[in-house]
N, C-alpha and C positions, 0 to 999 in steps of 0.2 A: 504493500500500500504506500502511496505517495501523499505528500502534503495536499495536493489538489483533491485527492480522494477524501481527505478529512474535511476539507472545506465543503465538499459536496454533501457529506453526511450532515454537517452543520446546517447547510442551506435546507436540507430536508427535515430539519428539526430533530435529528437523531443525536441528541446531545450526549447521552451516556456513551453511545458507540464512538462518537467523535473524540470524547475525552479519553476513553480507553485506548484509542488508536494513537493519539498524538503524544501521550506521555512517554512511552518507550522511544518514540522517534526523537523527541526533544532531549531525552536523557542521553541518547547516543550522539546527537549532532545539534548543536545550538546555532544553526545557520539563520540567515536573514528571514526566510519564509517560514521556517520551522518555529522560530521565536514568535513571529506575528501570529501564526496559527495557534500556538500554545496559549498566547495571551487571550485571544478572542474566544477560543473554546473554553478556556478556564473561566472567563467572565460569564459565559453562558452557564457553565456548570455551577458557579457560585450562585447565580440567580435561581437556578433550579433547586439547589439545596435549601435556599431560603424559603422558597415556595413549599418545599416538602417539610419545612420546620426542622431540618437537620442543621441547626444553627452553629454548632461547634465546628462541623465540617465546613460549612459555608465560610466561617470566619477564617479558618486555616487557609482556604483557597484565596481569600482576600489578601492575607498576609503574603502568600506566595506571589500573587499578582504585583504587589508592591515591590517585591524583590526582583521580579522579572522585568518590570517596566523600564528601568534605566538602561537595560540592554537592548531594548526594542527600538526600531526606527519608527518614529511617530511624528513625522513632519507636519501632518495636518492636525495634530493634537486630538484626534478622535479617541486615541487610547487614554489620554489624560482625562478627557470628559467622561469616559467610561469609569475610570478610577473614582472621579468625583461622585458620579451617580452611585457607585458601589459603596462609597463612604457614607452616603446618606442612608442607604439601606442598613448598613452595619450599625450606624448610630441609633436607628429606630429599633434595632433588635438586641443590641448589646449595651447594657447600662454601664459597663466599665469602659466603653470606648469614648474617648474625648475628641469631639470634633474640633474644639479649640486647639488642642495640642496637635492634632493631625494637620489642620490647615496652616498652622503656624510653622510646623516643620516642613510642609510642602512648599509654602510661600504662596499666598493667595494671588500675588501679582503675576504668577505664571499663567493664570487663567486667561484664555483668549477673549477678544471682544465678543465673539459669538457666544461664549459662555455667559455673558452678561445681558444677552438679548432675550426678551420674552418671545415665545413662539405660539403660533396658532395650530392647534391639533383638533381636528374634527369640529372646527368652528368655535373651540374654546381656547381662551387665553391661558397659556401655561407659564408660570413664573420661571424666570431664567435660572439656570443651574447655579450661577454665582449667588443669586439672592436666596436660593434654597439652602446653600451651604451656610451663608451668613445667618439665616433664620435658625438653623440648628445650633450655631455657635451661641447665639443670644438666648436660646432656650436653655442652654447649659449655664450661661452667665446668670440668667434669672433664677435658676435653681440653686445657685451658689453665689449670691451677690456680694462678693468680697472685693476690696480695693485691688488686690492682686489679680483677680479674674478680670476686672474691668480694665486694668492697665494692659493686660495681655490681649484683650479684645479690641482695643483702640485702633491698632494698625489695620485690622481686618475691616472695621467700620470705615476707616478713612478710605480704603480702596473701594468699598461699596458706594460711599458717597461720591467718589470721583466719577463713577459710572452713572449713578442715579441720585443726584443731590437732593431732589425733591420727593423721592420715594417715601410714602407714608411710613413704611416699616423702618426704613433707615432713620427717620426722625424719631420713631418710638425707641429705637435702640440707642440713639444719642441721648434721649431723655433718661433712659435707664442708667447709662453711664453717669450722667449728671447726678441722678438720685443716689447712686452708690457712693459717689465722690462727695456727697453732702451739699451739692449745689441744687437744692430742691427748687429754688426760685426759677432757675433756668429750665429745669424739667417741666415745671408748671407752665411757663411761657410757651414751650414747644407744644404742649397739649392744648393750650388755648388756640393756637393756630391750627392744629390738626382738626379739632372738632368744629372749626369754622367751615371746613370743607368735607369732612367725613363723619358719618353718624352711626358707625357700627356699635353695637352694645358693649363689646369688650373695651372699647376706647374710653367710655365713661367710667367703667369699673377701674381701669388702670389709672385714670385721672383722679378718681376718688382716693386711691391709695397714696396720692401725693399731698393731699390737703389735710390740714389738721382741724379746721373749723367744722364741728358736727353739722352745722347748717348746710354747708356746701357739700359735705360728704353725702348727706341724706339726699340732697337734690340730684347729685350726679348718679348715685346708685338707683334712685327712682327712675331716672331716664334710662339707665342701663337695663333695668327690668322691663320697662315699658317697650323698649326697642327689640328685646330678645323674643323671637318667635318660638324657639324651642325651650320649653320650661326646664328641661334637665340642665340647661346651662345657666340657670338663674340662682341655683342653690347657694353659691358663695355670696352673691350680692344680698340675697335674702337673709342669710345669717348675719352679715354685717349690719343690715338694717335692724334686725332684731336686737342686736347689741346696742346700737345707737339710740333706738327708741325705748329701750328698757328704762323704766322710771321716768320717762318723758311722756310716753303714750303707750301704756302697757297693752291696750287692746290691739294696737297695730303691731307691737312687738310679738304678741301671741300669734297673730295672723302670719307674720313672716316666718316665725319659728315653725309653725305647723306646716306651712308650705315647704319649707326647707327640709324638714324631717320626712315628709311624704315623698318628696323628689328623691331623697337619698335612699329610702326604702325601696322605691320602685326601681332604682338603678342598681340595687344590691350593695350599697355602701353601708358601712357601720355608722351608727349614731354616736358621735363623740361624747366624752364625759362632759364637756362644756355644754353641749346641746341638752344632754340629760339633766344637768343641774339647772339650766335656765328653764327647761320644761317643768321641772318640779317647782321652781319658784313661781311660775306663772300658771300653775295648775288650776287655780280658781278664777282665772281671768277669761272672760268671753272675748273671742276675736271679733274684729269688725267684719262686715260683709265684703264679698268680692267687689261689688260695685263701689262701696265706700272707699276701699283701698285703691282701686283704679282711679277714682277721682282724686285721691291724695297723690298718686303718682303724677297725674297730669298737672296738678297745681305745683308740685315740687319741680317737675321737669321744666316748667316755664321759667323758673328761677335761673336755670342754667344760662338762658339767653342774656341775663343781666349779670353774669358771673363777674365778680370783682374779688379776686383773691387778696389783693394788697390794697 
């Protein structure tokens, strides 16, 4: 069997057969075409193993691809793009994998201009590969918001901003860096500009985390709940509202807590000790009606349009 026969197997979708065929050929001779074939068949195999949930084997293939890549002719950088896509999959499946460390070691400036362009697939806009990488980096930073993490992420954000300076998510990531560095006023100013043009529910929830005045927190969280069509995504905002309204308006606090607990139970999540304690404290309180609370949301949401943090 020759390399072209392996490529034919790959084209036919016979990934297992192609992988079994190319491995001994590559072990015996690491030539130009053999190396290219080993890389692409290996990438196919890694994807297949992830789909099969054979995660440890998939990760080992990914590491092998990283070792192989520097020896491969990749003038069109298609191989590098494949590595980036693979890293995203690894990040989603391996909690020990650090996208921040990976892309720092790789050097994000090596990505091509094409990697930073959004694409149209079947009539749908697909976020650029570069921005997907940056998104995973800042998911990691948000999960461990230390000054050290923020400083390591700054060069990555700078590259993303160079390609998409007005991208809403890049602005969110900049605000996160400011928040971690203690420059909350700058983070707040960024969100005031963001919500002037974008009105997704999660933006108001993120904004609420930046302000300290309960009045504005409640207003922002109410708009977040009001804008969210899928109730399962409101449980965090509802719990925050229950805490903020406790001893201010216990009937509303009772309503928000009840809704939060119901959503968590329906989703199979545990009820935390804090929720249980608040539930016990409010056990004799009657919640307001759905209509009453929705009217409250609307009144509070209108305050956001007059938002004056300072």
